[in-house]
Residue, then its C-alpha position, 0 to 999 in steps of 0.5 A: m359803333t355804339g355808345g360812349l362813356s356814360e359820364a364825362a371824365p373829370a377835367r384834368p391838366a392837359a399835360v398829364t396823359l394816361m398811357k395806353f399799355p403797361y409801362p414801358y410798352q408801346a404796343a400789345v400782341t396776343v394770340a387768339s387760337d381756336i382749339d379745333n383739331a387739337s390733341y393733348n400732345r399737340f397742345a402740350a408741345v405748342h405751349a412748351l415751345f411758345c410759352g414755356s422756358e424749358v429746353i425741349l430735348p431731342g427724342s422727347r414727346d414735345w420734340q417729336t410732336l413739333g417735328l423739331l430737328t437738330s439741324s434747325a436754326w433754333y437748336d442750341g447745341t450748348a443747351g442740347g435742344v430747342r429752348g422755349l420762348g417764354l411768351d405769356l400767351a393762352d388758349s381756348f378750350w372746348l367743354i365738349g370735344d368734336p370728332i377730331g378735337m379734344g374737349m373736357y367731355r365727349y358724348d357717348p350716343a350709345a349710352d346717351r351720356f357724357n364721359e370725361d374725354m381722353s386724348d393721347g392717353r391723357n384725361v383732357c378734363e383733368a388737363t384742362r382744369g390744370w391749364l385753367k389754373s395755370g392760365q394756359v386756357d382762358a377762352f370758351h370755343t362754343f358748345l358745338h351743336y349740343p342743346r341746352e338740356k345736354v350742356l347745362p349740367l356740364l356747364t353748371e359743374f364747370y362753374r361749380w368747380c371754378n368756384g370751389e377751386g378759386v379759378e377765374k371763370p373764362r371771360v372770353w368767347i370765340n365763335h367756332s364755325v357757324a355751320v356746326s356750332p348753333t351754340g355760338l353767340c351773335p346777334g341776328r342783325f349780323r346774319p348774312n343775306r340768306a339768298v347770297m349765302l345760298a348762291r355762294k354755297a351752291a357755287r362752292y358745291l358745283i365748282g369748288p372741288l376744281f379749285g381744291r375746296s371741299r363741298r359743303p351741304l347747302r343747308h349750311a347757308f341757313a345756319w346761324y348762331h342761337g346761343d344768345t336767342p331766348g327760346s332756342p334749344y341752344y340758348l345758354n347766354d343767360i348762364l354765361a353772362a351770370n358767370g362773368l363772360r365779358y368779351v366776344w369774337l363774333n365771326i361776322g366775316l373777313g374785313r368786319d371782325t377779321h383782318c388780313n395782313r393788318i398788324a394793328l386792329p382798327e380802333r374806335d374812340w371813346e370820348g378821347r380814348s382809342s380802343v379795340l373794344d366795341v359794345v354789342k347787344m346780344d339778342d337777349g339784351v345782354q351786352y358784351f365787349r366785342f373784339d376783332r382778330c387779324f392774321g398774316s397771309e401769303s396767298p394761301a390755297p383756297g379753303a386752307w386752314m389758318g395755322l402755323r405752317q405754309a403748306k397746301n392745306v394750311f397757311d402760317t398766320s404768324v407771317l404777320f410778325s415781320r420786323a416792318n409790321l412790328d415797327r408799324l405796330c409800335a409806331e401806331s401804339g396798336t394792338c394785334i390779336l392774332a387768329t390761328h389754329w396753332t394746336m391742330g395737326p396741319s400746323l405741324p411739323l413746325q418750320d424754322e420760319t414760323i419759329a423765327h416770327f415768334h423769336l422776333l416778337r420775343q425780341y420786341r418784348e425783351a426790348g420793352r417795346i411790345w407787351v405780350a399777354p394772354l388774350g383775357r388779360l389784354l382785353e381786361w386791361t384794355r377795358v380798364r384803361t379805356f374807361l378809367q376815371y382819374t383826377v390830377r391835382e397840385d398839392g403843396g408843389r407835388l403832383r397827385i394823380d388819384v386813380g378812382d373808378v372804372n365806368d364802362p357801358v357794360l359793367g357800369r361803375h366800379r372801383v379798380t384794385l391795385e393789382q389791376c393797375r400794375g404797370l399803369a403809366f402816365r406821362v407828366p410834365e418833366a418839370a414835376a419834381a414829385v408825383g404821388i399816385s393813389v388807387a381807390g383812395r389809398p396813396l401808394s408808397p414812394e417805392g410803389v411809383g416808378r419814374s423815368g423822365p416824363d413817365c411815371w407808373i404803378r409798380 
């Protein structure tokens, strides 16, 4: 763990407490899905079911892609199909596709150039731009094995397009497999012991097939991420940092930044405020916030993929969303960032049990207990709330809360906007007859402040 607040937070009455999540929520959940093995149809269908609100009709492309049945427990005879759950979630994307997964571009070795990728007859570059605009995509998933000289023109054009269209640049990075993605971001100090890794790879090569695990080249034992290593042909972190990257998942190992059957992610203390964020310094000196992920598992087969289906080669990570676990998450005021590959082929056809997990999550959201938000938004909220500076004072019998700056160890001190503070809640003494809130020195109107018992919040 590193650092703390660069300055002590201003003194404030102990009776006023900054709440952890937007009002009225007690906990938070998001999905951090890797885009591996995705196709256009699978992406569109999965998002239609979990994030959309329209009815998916029998015989439609989405219906067929998901493998839905009229005999499903979730078939609504009145609506004539299966209705989307309307969960506010997002996805990752590849700038460059791999042999089995779509990206914005695809490399043509014969012509030594990149072309806009196609999947299921659709232009993925155009589709991804639409998903970025609508908020369905908010995280990079590495640049695979392509060196800086090849990636830089594509990345420069991508950021030029974001600027021209007024689209928010992705703030989140999720590492792909280290064996095939030297462009990943991770400091060298997290590199596993090479001798141990070689022994493990050798054992898998010799006896892995006996247990259903495919052989992997022994050279993978010496693979590492070099996207943040100056001088490496894969170095691109300078461009990412200059364009607003803030949050990284490093892929440093089970139990270290990935947690099995743990619904609430571990947290650290930042001078009295608990947070799932920690600070990491990359090999080039750039600092980011790092975060962990978690998943559910019911004894998957060795080498199985994380996905949304219980089968031989894949397991349903959403089993984490049980009633007991979601109750525990609320009781602990915890944050869950679910790791999965929900748009890959082995995740389909979907099973009723998997849809039931997300229906249960929706119930907790509708009851005002669990906040469900896209990964980038949840991480940004967590940063702002963790490092928010505010003061409380009495003014003529009125309690006044002045929300000022955010002072974090990565971005430094900066003002917050009213939009960033929507839902921000404080627990105040019930005896406080009147509470006023100001944001960045501007008092909010009475209509802009909600109040319910001891809780007041910014509408």
